[in-house]
KOLGU-4560 file (N, C-alpha, C; in nm, 3 decimals, padded with zeros to 5 digits):
<recs>
<n_xx: 01.607 n_yy: -01.487 n_zz: 01.048 ca_xx: 01.584 ca_yy: -01.381 ca_zz: 00.953 c_xx: 01.481 c_yy: -01.426 c_zz: 00.850 mol: A seq: 1 type: MET>
<n_xx: 01.497 n_yy: -01.547 n_zz: 00.796 ca_xx: 01.401 ca_yy: -01.593 ca_zz: 00.695 c_xx: 01.260 c_yy: -01.605 c_zz: 00.753 mol: A seq: 2 type: ARG>
<n_xx: 01.252 n_yy: -01.646 n_zz: 00.880 ca_xx: 01.122 ca_yy: -01.655 ca_zz: 00.945 c_xx: 01.055 c_yy: -01.520 c_zz: 00.955 mol: A seq: 3 type: GLY>
<n_xx: 01.133 n_yy: -01.419 n_zz: 00.990 ca_xx: 01.078 ca_yy: -01.283 ca_zz: 00.998 c_xx: 01.024 c_yy: -01.238 c_zz: 00.864 mol: A seq: 4 type: ALA>
<n_xx: 01.094 n_yy: -01.273 n_zz: 00.758 ca_xx: 01.050 ca_yy: -01.235 ca_zz: 00.623 c_xx: 00.922 c_yy: -01.310 c_zz: 00.588 mol: A seq: 5 type: ILE>
<n_xx: 00.925 n_yy: -01.442 n_zz: 00.605 ca_xx: 00.810 ca_yy: -01.524 ca_zz: 00.567 c_xx: 00.684 c_yy: -01.485 c_zz: 00.642 mol: A seq: 6 type: LEU>
<n_xx: 00.696 n_yy: -01.466 n_zz: 00.771 ca_xx: 00.577 ca_yy: -01.441 ca_zz: 00.852 c_xx: 00.530 c_yy: -01.296 c_zz: 00.853 mol: A seq: 7 type: TYR>
<n_xx: 00.604 n_yy: -01.208 n_zz: 00.789 ca_xx: 00.560 ca_yy: -01.068 ca_zz: 00.781 c_xx: 00.549 c_yy: -01.018 c_zz: 00.637 mol: A seq: 8 type: THR>
<n_xx: 00.559 n_yy: -01.108 n_zz: 00.541 ca_xx: 00.554 ca_yy: -01.067 ca_zz: 00.399 c_xx: 00.432 c_yy: -00.982 c_zz: 00.368 mol: A seq: 9 type: MET>
<n_xx: 00.317 n_yy: -01.027 n_zz: 00.410 ca_xx: 00.193 ca_yy: -00.957 ca_zz: 00.378 c_xx: 00.184 c_yy: -00.823 c_zz: 00.449 mol: A seq: 10 type: THR>
<n_xx: 00.212 n_yy: -00.822 n_zz: 00.577 ca_xx: 00.195 ca_yy: -00.698 ca_zz: 00.653 c_xx: 00.306 c_yy: -00.596 c_zz: 00.629 mol: A seq: 11 type: SER>
<n_xx: 00.430 n_yy: -00.642 n_zz: 00.603 ca_xx: 00.543 ca_yy: -00.550 ca_zz: 00.586 c_xx: 00.580 c_yy: -00.526 c_zz: 00.440 mol: A seq: 12 type: GLU>
<n_xx: 00.534 n_yy: -00.612 n_zz: 00.350 ca_xx: 00.559 ca_yy: -00.591 ca_zz: 00.208 c_xx: 00.695 c_yy: -00.638 c_zz: 00.158 mol: A seq: 13 type: GLY>
<n_xx: 00.770 n_yy: -00.712 n_zz: 00.241 ca_xx: 00.898 ca_yy: -00.766 ca_zz: 00.193 c_xx: 00.872 c_yy: -00.885 c_zz: 00.103 mol: A seq: 14 type: ASN>
<n_xx: 00.916 n_yy: -00.876 n_zz: -00.021 ca_xx: 00.890 ca_yy: -00.983 ca_zz: -00.116 c_xx: 00.997 c_yy: -01.091 c_zz: -00.113 mol: A seq: 15 type: ARG>
<n_xx: 01.119 n_yy: -01.057 n_zz: -00.071 ca_xx: 01.226 ca_yy: -01.157 ca_zz: -00.072 c_xx: 01.339 c_yy: -01.113 c_zz: 00.022 mol: A seq: 16 type: ASN>
<n_xx: 01.436 n_yy: -01.200 n_zz: 00.039 ca_xx: 01.549 ca_yy: -01.174 ca_zz: 00.128 c_xx: 01.628 c_yy: -01.051 c_zz: 00.084 mol: A seq: 17 type: LEU>
<n_xx: 01.652 n_yy: -01.037 n_zz: -00.045 ca_xx: 01.729 ca_yy: -00.922 ca_zz: -00.095 c_xx: 01.662 c_yy: -00.790 c_zz: -00.060 mol: A seq: 18 type: SER>
<n_xx: 01.531 n_yy: -00.782 n_zz: -00.078 ca_xx: 01.459 ca_yy: -00.659 ca_zz: -00.045 c_xx: 01.465 c_yy: -00.632 c_zz: 00.105 mol: A seq: 19 type: GLN>
<n_xx: 01.449 n_yy: -00.736 n_zz: 00.186 ca_xx: 01.454 ca_yy: -00.722 ca_zz: 00.331 c_xx: 01.590 c_yy: -00.667 c_zz: 00.374 mol: A seq: 20 type: PHE>
<n_xx: 01.697 n_yy: -00.725 n_zz: 00.322 ca_xx: 01.833 ca_yy: -00.681 ca_zz: 00.357 c_xx: 01.858 c_yy: -00.539 c_zz: 00.307 mol: A seq: 21 type: VAL>
<n_xx: 01.818 n_yy: -00.509 n_zz: 00.183 ca_xx: 01.837 ca_yy: -00.375 ca_zz: 00.129 c_xx: 01.764 c_yy: -00.270 c_zz: 00.213 mol: A seq: 22 type: ASN>
<n_xx: 01.640 n_yy: -00.299 n_zz: 00.251 ca_xx: 01.563 ca_yy: -00.204 ca_zz: 00.333 c_xx: 01.631 c_yy: -00.181 c_zz: 00.468 mol: A seq: 23 type: ASP>
<n_xx: 01.683 n_yy: -00.288 n_zz: 00.529 ca_xx: 01.752 ca_yy: -00.275 ca_zz: 00.658 c_xx: 01.879 c_yy: -00.192 c_zz: 00.645 mol: A seq: 24 type: ALA>
<n_xx: 01.955 n_yy: -00.217 n_zz: 00.540 ca_xx: 02.079 ca_yy: -00.142 ca_zz: 00.518 c_xx: 02.049 c_yy: 00.005 c_zz: 00.492 mol: A seq: 25 type: VAL>
<n_xx: 01.948 n_yy: 00.034 n_zz: 00.411 ca_xx: 01.915 ca_yy: 00.173 ca_zz: 00.381 c_xx: 01.864 c_yy: 00.247 c_zz: 00.504 mol: A seq: 26 type: MET>
<n_xx: 01.795 n_yy: 00.178 n_zz: 00.594 ca_xx: 01.752 ca_yy: 00.241 ca_zz: 00.719 c_xx: 01.874 c_yy: 00.282 c_zz: 00.801 mol: A seq: 27 type: ALA>
<n_xx: 01.976 n_yy: 00.197 n_zz: 00.803 ca_xx: 02.100 ca_yy: 00.230 ca_zz: 00.875 c_xx: 02.174 c_yy: 00.344 c_zz: 00.806 mol: A seq: 28 type: GLU>
<n_xx: 02.175 n_yy: 00.346 n_zz: 00.675 ca_xx: 02.239 ca_yy: 00.456 ca_zz: 00.601 c_xx: 02.171 c_yy: 00.588 c_zz: 00.636 mol: A seq: 29 type: VAL>
<n_xx: 02.038 n_yy: 00.590 n_zz: 00.637 ca_xx: 01.966 ca_yy: 00.713 ca_zz: 00.673 c_xx: 02.000 c_yy: 00.757 c_zz: 00.816 mol: A seq: 30 type: ARG>
<n_xx: 02.010 n_yy: 00.662 n_zz: 00.908 ca_xx: 02.046 ca_yy: 00.695 ca_zz: 01.046 c_xx: 02.184 c_yy: 00.760 c_zz: 01.051 mol: A seq: 31 type: ARG>
<n_xx: 02.279 n_yy: 00.704 n_zz: 00.978 ca_xx: 02.414 ca_yy: 00.759 ca_zz: 00.976 c_xx: 02.419 c_yy: 00.895 c_zz: 00.909 mol: A seq: 32 type: LEU>
<n_xx: 02.340 n_yy: 00.915 n_zz: 00.805 ca_xx: 02.335 ca_yy: 01.046 ca_zz: 00.739 c_xx: 02.284 c_yy: 01.153 c_zz: 00.836 mol: A seq: 33 type: GLU>
<n_xx: 02.183 n_yy: 01.119 n_zz: 00.914 ca_xx: 02.131 ca_yy: 01.214 ca_zz: 01.012 c_xx: 02.236 c_yy: 01.243 c_zz: 01.119 mol: A seq: 34 type: VAL>
<n_xx: 02.300 n_yy: 01.139 n_zz: 01.167 ca_xx: 02.395 ca_yy: 01.155 ca_zz: 01.277 c_xx: 02.523 c_yy: 01.226 c_zz: 01.236 mol: A seq: 35 type: LYS>
<n_xx: 02.575 n_yy: 01.195 n_zz: 01.117 ca_xx: 02.707 ca_yy: 01.244 ca_zz: 01.079 c_xx: 02.710 c_yy: 01.343 c_zz: 00.963 mol: A seq: 36 type: TYR>
<n_xx: 02.597 n_yy: 01.362 n_zz: 00.893 ca_xx: 02.602 ca_yy: 01.445 ca_zz: 00.773 c_xx: 02.484 c_yy: 01.542 c_zz: 00.766 mol: A seq: 37 type: ASN>
<n_xx: 02.432 n_yy: 01.580 n_zz: 00.881 ca_xx: 02.323 ca_yy: 01.678 ca_zz: 00.884 c_xx: 02.197 c_yy: 01.633 c_zz: 00.814 mol: A seq: 38 type: GLY>
<n_xx: 02.178 n_yy: 01.503 n_zz: 00.798 ca_xx: 02.060 ca_yy: 01.450 ca_zz: 00.731 c_xx: 02.070 c_yy: 01.445 c_zz: 00.581 mol: A seq: 39 type: GLY>
<n_xx: 02.178 n_yy: 01.499 n_zz: 00.526 ca_xx: 02.197 ca_yy: 01.498 ca_zz: 00.380 c_xx: 02.261 c_yy: 01.367 c_zz: 00.337 mol: A seq: 40 type: ALA>
<n_xx: 02.234 n_yy: 01.325 n_zz: 00.214 ca_xx: 02.299 ca_yy: 01.204 ca_zz: 00.164 c_xx: 02.451 c_yy: 01.222 c_zz: 00.160 mol: A seq: 41 type: PRO>
<n_xx: 02.522 n_yy: 01.114 n_zz: 00.188 ca_xx: 02.667 ca_yy: 01.118 ca_zz: 00.172 c_xx: 02.699 c_yy: 01.127 c_zz: 00.023 mol: A seq: 42 type: PHE>
<n_xx: 02.812 n_yy: 01.187 n_zz: -00.013 ca_xx: 02.851 ca_yy: 01.189 ca_zz: -00.154 c_xx: 02.869 c_yy: 01.047 c_zz: -00.208 mol: A seq: 43 type: PRO>
<n_xx: 02.842 n_yy: 01.031 n_zz: -00.336 ca_xx: 02.859 ca_yy: 00.900 ca_zz: -00.399 c_xx: 03.005 c_yy: 00.857 c_zz: -00.393 mol: A seq: 44 type: ALA>
<n_xx: 03.026 n_yy: 00.727 n_zz: -00.380 ca_xx: 03.160 ca_yy: 00.669 ca_zz: -00.376 c_xx: 03.164 c_yy: 00.558 c_zz: -00.480 mol: A seq: 45 type: VAL>
<n_xx: 03.264 n_yy: 00.562 n_zz: -00.566 ca_xx: 03.280 ca_yy: 00.459 ca_zz: -00.669 c_xx: 03.321 c_yy: 00.326 c_zz: -00.610 mol: A seq: 46 type: GLY>
<n_xx: 03.308 n_yy: 00.218 n_zz: -00.687 ca_xx: 03.335 ca_yy: 00.084 ca_zz: -00.636 c_xx: 03.478 c_yy: 00.063 c_zz: -00.587 mol: A seq: 47 type: PRO>
<n_xx: 03.575 n_yy: 00.130 n_zz: -00.645 ca_xx: 03.715 ca_yy: 00.111 ca_zz: -00.603 c_xx: 03.763 c_yy: 00.220 c_zz: -00.507 mol: A seq: 48 type: ARG>
<n_xx: 03.676 n_yy: 00.312 n_zz: -00.470 ca_xx: 03.715 ca_yy: 00.420 ca_zz: -00.379 c_xx: 03.705 c_yy: 00.379 c_zz: -00.232 mol: A seq: 49 type: GLU>
<n_xx: 03.626 n_yy: 00.279 n_zz: -00.202 ca_xx: 03.609 ca_yy: 00.233 ca_zz: -00.065 c_xx: 03.729 c_yy: 00.148 c_zz: -00.026 mol: A seq: 50 type: LEU>
<n_xx: 03.797 n_yy: 00.181 n_zz: 00.085 ca_xx: 03.913 ca_yy: 00.102 ca_zz: 00.126 c_xx: 03.875 c_yy: -00.045 c_zz: 00.146 mol: A seq: 51 type: PRO>
<n_xx: 03.965 n_yy: -00.132 n_zz: 00.109 ca_xx: 03.943 ca_yy: -00.276 ca_zz: 00.123 c_xx: 04.004 c_yy: -00.325 c_zz: 00.253 mol: A seq: 52 type: GLN>
<n_xx: 03.944 n_yy: -00.424 n_zz: 00.314 ca_xx: 03.998 ca_yy: -00.484 ca_zz: 00.435 c_xx: 04.004 c_yy: -00.386 c_zz: 00.550 mol: A seq: 53 type: GLY>
<n_xx: 04.116 n_yy: -00.386 n_zz: 00.621 ca_xx: 04.133 ca_yy: -00.301 ca_zz: 00.738 c_xx: 04.191 c_yy: -00.165 c_zz: 00.706 mol: A seq: 54 type: GLY>
<n_xx: 04.192 n_yy: -00.127 n_zz: 00.579 ca_xx: 04.256 ca_yy: -00.002 ca_zz: 00.538 c_xx: 04.191 c_yy: 00.121 c_zz: 00.601 mol: A seq: 55 type: ALA>
<n_xx: 04.059 n_yy: 00.121 n_zz: 00.616 ca_xx: 03.992 ca_yy: 00.238 ca_zz: 00.672 c_xx: 04.037 c_yy: 00.264 c_zz: 00.815 mol: A seq: 56 type: ALA>
<n_xx: 04.044 n_yy: 00.159 n_zz: 00.895 ca_xx: 04.086 ca_yy: 00.175 ca_zz: 01.034 c_xx: 04.234 c_yy: 00.214 c_zz: 01.041 mol: A seq: 57 type: ALA>
<n_xx: 04.315 n_yy: 00.157 n_zz: 00.955 ca_xx: 04.458 ca_yy: 00.185 ca_zz: 00.957 c_xx: 04.488 c_yy: 00.328 c_zz: 00.915 mol: A seq: 58 type: ALA>
<n_xx: 04.405 n_yy: 00.383 n_zz: 00.825 ca_xx: 04.431 ca_yy: 00.518 ca_zz: 00.775 c_xx: 04.368 c_yy: 00.627 c_zz: 00.861 mol: A seq: 59 type: SER>
<n_xx: 04.286 n_yy: 00.587 n_zz: 00.960 ca_xx: 04.224 ca_yy: 00.684 ca_zz: 01.048 c_xx: 04.103 c_yy: 00.753 c_zz: 00.988 mol: A seq: 60 type: GLY>
<n_xx: 04.041 n_yy: 00.694 n_zz: 00.885 ca_xx: 03.927 ca_yy: 00.756 ca_zz: 00.818 c_xx: 03.794 c_yy: 00.729 c_zz: 00.887 mol: A seq: 61 type: ASP>
<n_xx: 03.791 n_yy: 00.642 n_zz: 00.988 ca_xx: 03.664 ca_yy: 00.608 ca_zz: 01.049 c_xx: 03.599 c_yy: 00.731 c_zz: 01.113 mol: A seq: 62 type: GLU>
<n_xx: 03.469 n_yy: 00.746 n_zz: 01.092 ca_xx: 03.395 ca_yy: 00.855 ca_zz: 01.153 c_xx: 03.419 c_yy: 00.992 c_zz: 01.091 mol: A seq: 63 type: GLY>
<n_xx: 03.487 n_yy: 00.996 n_zz: 00.977 ca_xx: 03.515 ca_yy: 01.125 ca_zz: 00.913 c_xx: 03.386 c_yy: 01.185 c_zz: 00.861 mol: A seq: 64 type: ARG>
<n_xx: 03.365 n_yy: 01.312 n_zz: 00.890 ca_xx: 03.247 ca_yy: 01.382 ca_zz: 00.840 c_xx: 03.281 c_yy: 01.453 c_zz: 00.711 mol: A seq: 65 type: GLN>
<n_xx: 03.181 n_yy: 01.460 n_zz: 00.624 ca_xx: 03.201 ca_yy: 01.528 ca_zz: 00.495 c_xx: 03.118 c_yy: 01.652 c_zz: 00.492 mol: A seq: 66 type: ARG>
</recs>
């Protein structure tokens, strides 16, 4: 991963590891929004609203559309 960042900094514009990871995560978020939410952003979720550990799978919330 670090090699990809170092050797593509100039051409891709990634300045550091944090930016690289954030850009990758946001690309996946956009893909999921298109697939599961009609391309619209998902509603905001507060820091304590996201289930911790295996709670999401146990409660059956996986793949829920909003």
